[in-house]
C-alpha positions in Angstrom: 42.9 -16.3 30.4 39.6 -18.9 30.1 38.8 -21.5 33.0 39.8 -25.2 32.0 37.4 -27.9 34.3 37.9 -31.7 34.3 35.3 -33.9 34.6 35.7 -36.9 35.5 33.2 -39.5 33.9 32.6 -37.4 30.9 31.7 -40.0 28.3 27.9 -40.4 28.6 25.2 -39.1 30.7 25.7 -36.5 33.6 29.1 -36.1 32.7 28.5 -35.9 29.3 26.0 -32.8 29.8 28.3 -31.2 32.7 31.3 -31.0 29.9 29.0 -29.5 26.9 27.5 -27.4 29.7 30.7 -25.5 31.0 31.8 -25.8 27.3 28.4 -23.5 26.9 29.2 -20.7 28.7 32.6 -20.4 27.8 34.9 -22.6 29.7 37.5 -25.5 28.0 36.9 -29.4 29.2 39.2 -32.1 29.9 36.9 -35.5 29.5 37.7 -38.6 31.6 36.5 -41.8 30.6 37.6 -45.5 31.7 36.8 -47.8 28.5 35.0 -46.2 25.4 37.1 -43.6 24.3 35.1 -42.9 21.0 32.0 -41.5 23.3 35.2 -39.2 25.0 36.1 -38.4 21.8 32.7 -37.8 20.2 32.4 -35.4 23.7 35.4 -33.4 22.5 34.5 -32.8 19.0 30.9 -31.2 20.1 32.6 -29.1 22.5 35.0 -28.3 19.5 32.3 -27.7 16.8 29.3 -26.2 18.6 30.7 -23.9 20.7 34.3 -23.2 20.0 36.2 -24.6 23.0 39.0 -26.2 23.7 38.6 -29.7 25.4 40.7 -33.2 25.2 40.0 -36.6 26.6 42.2 -38.7 29.1 41.5 -42.4 30.4 41.0 -42.2 34.0 40.0 -45.5 36.0 38.7 -43.6 39.4 38.4 -46.9 41.0 42.2 -47.4 40.6 44.2 -45.6 42.6 47.7 -47.3 41.8 47.1 -45.1 38.4 47.0 -41.9 39.4 50.1 -40.4 39.1 50.0 -42.0 35.8 46.9 -39.6 34.9 48.5 -36.6 36.1 51.3 -37.1 34.1 49.5 -37.5 31.1 47.3 -34.4 32.2 50.5 -32.1 32.9 51.1 -32.8 29.4 48.1 -32.0 27.7 47.6 -28.8 29.6 51.1 -27.7 28.3 50.0 -29.1 24.8 46.5 -27.8 24.7 46.9 -24.3 26.7 50.5 -23.5 27.7 49.5 -23.9 31.2 50.8 -26.0 34.0 47.4 -25.9 36.1 43.3 -26.2 35.7 41.0 -24.6 37.6 37.8 -26.5 38.2 37.0 -30.1 39.2 34.6 -32.2 38.9 34.1 -35.4 40.7 31.2 -37.2 38.6 32.9 -40.4 37.9 30.7 -43.8 39.1 28.7 -46.5 38.7 25.1 -48.1 40.2 26.1 -51.4 42.2 22.6 -51.9 44.2 21.7 -54.4 46.5 19.8 -54.7 49.9 22.2 -54.7 53.0 21.7 -58.3 53.6 22.3 -59.6 49.8 25.9 -57.1 49.5 29.0 -58.7 49.0 32.2 -57.7 49.7 33.3 -56.9 46.0 30.4 -55.0 45.2 31.0 -52.7 48.3 34.3 -52.3 47.7 34.0 -51.6 44.5 31.5 -48.9 45.7 33.5 -47.2 48.2 36.9 -47.7 45.6 35.1 -45.3 42.8 32.9 -43.1 44.6 34.7 -42.4 47.7 38.5 -43.4 48.1 38.9 -42.5 44.5 37.3 -39.4 45.0 39.7 -38.8 47.7 42.7 -39.8 46.5 42.6 -38.1 43.0 41.7 -35.0 44.2 44.5 -34.9 46.4 46.7 -36.0 43.4 45.5 -33.1 41.6 46.0 -30.3 44.5 49.1 -28.8 43.3 47.4 -28.8 39.6 44.5 -26.7 40.5 44.9 -22.7 40.5 44.1 -20.7 43.7 40.7 -19.5 43.7 39.2 -22.7 42.0 36.5 -24.6 42.2 35.7 -28.2 43.2 32.4 -29.9 43.0 32.0 -33.8 44.5 28.5 -35.6 43.3 26.7 -37.1 45.8 22.9 -38.4 45.6 19.5 -36.9 46.8 19.6 -40.7 48.5 21.5 -39.5 51.4 18.8 -37.7 52.6 15.5 -40.0 51.1 15.8 -43.5 51.5 15.1 -46.4 49.2 15.8 -50.1 49.4 18.9 -51.7 47.8 20.9 -48.1 47.6 21.9 -48.5 51.4 25.6 -49.0 50.5 25.4 -46.7 47.6 24.0 -43.8 50.0 26.6 -44.7 52.3 30.0 -43.9 50.2 28.0 -40.3 49.0 27.3 -39.7 52.9 31.3 -40.4 53.1 31.8 -37.7 49.9 29.4 -35.3 51.8 31.8 -35.1 54.5 34.5 -34.8 52.8 33.5 -32.4 50.7 33.1 -30.2 54.1 36.7 -30.8 55.4 38.3 -30.1 51.9 36.6 -26.4 51.9 38.1 -26.2 55.0 41.2 -27.0 54.5 41.5 -25.2 50.6 39.9 -22.2 51.8 43.4 -20.8 52.7 43.6 -20.5 48.4 40.1 -19.4 47.8 39.0 -22.9 46.8 35.7 -23.5 47.4 34.5 -27.2 47.1 30.8 -28.3 46.9 28.6 -31.1 46.8 25.7 -31.4 44.3 23.0 -34.1 44.9 20.7 -35.1 42.3 17.7 -37.0 42.3 16.7 -40.0 40.4 17.6 -39.4 36.7 17.1 -40.8 33.4 20.9 -41.7 32.0 22.3 -44.8 31.8 23.6 -45.1 35.3 22.6 -47.8 37.2 21.8 -50.1 33.9 19.9 -47.3 32.9 16.8 -48.6 35.4 15.5 -45.2 36.0 15.4 -43.9 32.6 14.5 -47.3 30.8 11.8 -49.0 33.2 8.2 -47.3 34.1 8.0 -49.0 36.5 11.2 -47.6 38.6 11.0 -44.3 36.6 6.7 -43.8 38.3 8.3 -44.5 41.8 10.9 -42.0 42.1 8.2 -39.3 39.4 5.9 -40.1 42.3 8.4 -38.6 45.1 9.3 -35.8 43.4 7.1 -32.8 44.3 7.6 -31.4 40.2 6.1 -35.0 39.4 8.8 -36.8 36.9 12.2 -37.9 37.1 15.4 -35.6 36.3 16.9 -36.0 33.1 21.0 -34.6 32.4 19.7 -31.3 31.5 18.2 -30.7 34.9 21.5 -31.0 36.1 25.1 -30.1 34.3 23.7 -26.4 33.5 23.4 -26.1 37.2 27.0 -27.6 37.9 28.3 -25.8 35.5 26.9 -22.3 36.8 28.2 -23.3 40.3 31.3 -23.2 38.7 30.6 -19.5 37.9 31.9 -16.3 39.6 28.1 -15.9 40.4 28.5 -18.6 43.0 32.0 -17.2 44.2 30.5 -17.2 48.0 29.2 -20.6 48.1 31.1 -22.7 49.6 30.9 -26.1 52.0 27.3 -26.8 50.7 25.6 -29.7 49.8 23.4 -28.4 47.2 20.6 -31.1 46.2 18.9 -30.7 42.5 16.2 -32.8 42.6 12.9 -31.4 41.7 11.9 -31.8 45.4 12.2 -35.6 45.6 10.6 -37.3 48.7 9.6 -33.7 50.2 
């Protein structure tokens, strides 16, 4: 029986790459998106056409906790209709956004948005999905290399990612009896449209991070997605409660 992975925020960027990487390794994927259904459906079509795997797209706003019950209902229906199952195997909490400001300039609205999406959303979405995750499954929560290396303006973003890292350890402890491994993957600076595409599109910012990195460049989605897919495999079944940085040696 094929494994089914949910990848949140998978219509673009790192989430898209992760979904495709999972399919490339033989997994089926549930792609979630917040706004752009066309991009999400394109990812689904790619998965089916390139790798012959099953995939569906479901709308999900990870910052709107009140909508999680409805998402679970739609997820249950998709699992039954597409796979004839009541459960899935892997959860990748990837969805997020960049909102950056110096601590002295950060507004409460900006702060709350980061907390709601990157921490509160991860906490309560995973809680809502606990009953549907197969025993022996996997959870990967996305963090950031900025929890280890500081950079001005990223304080609030890094702080909520740090909270996710602690949460992942507790998830691993509480779900261990069910054989579910939980890990955090912390990418360094990646060239995507995240945060307005600053690392990808601003040569000055790109160079700053490239100069901070031992391998001499900013990261690419292809540096991260395949690593996450491999972490979900049986090859890494004994990796648990770890923060795994995938940054090319950023800030060493």
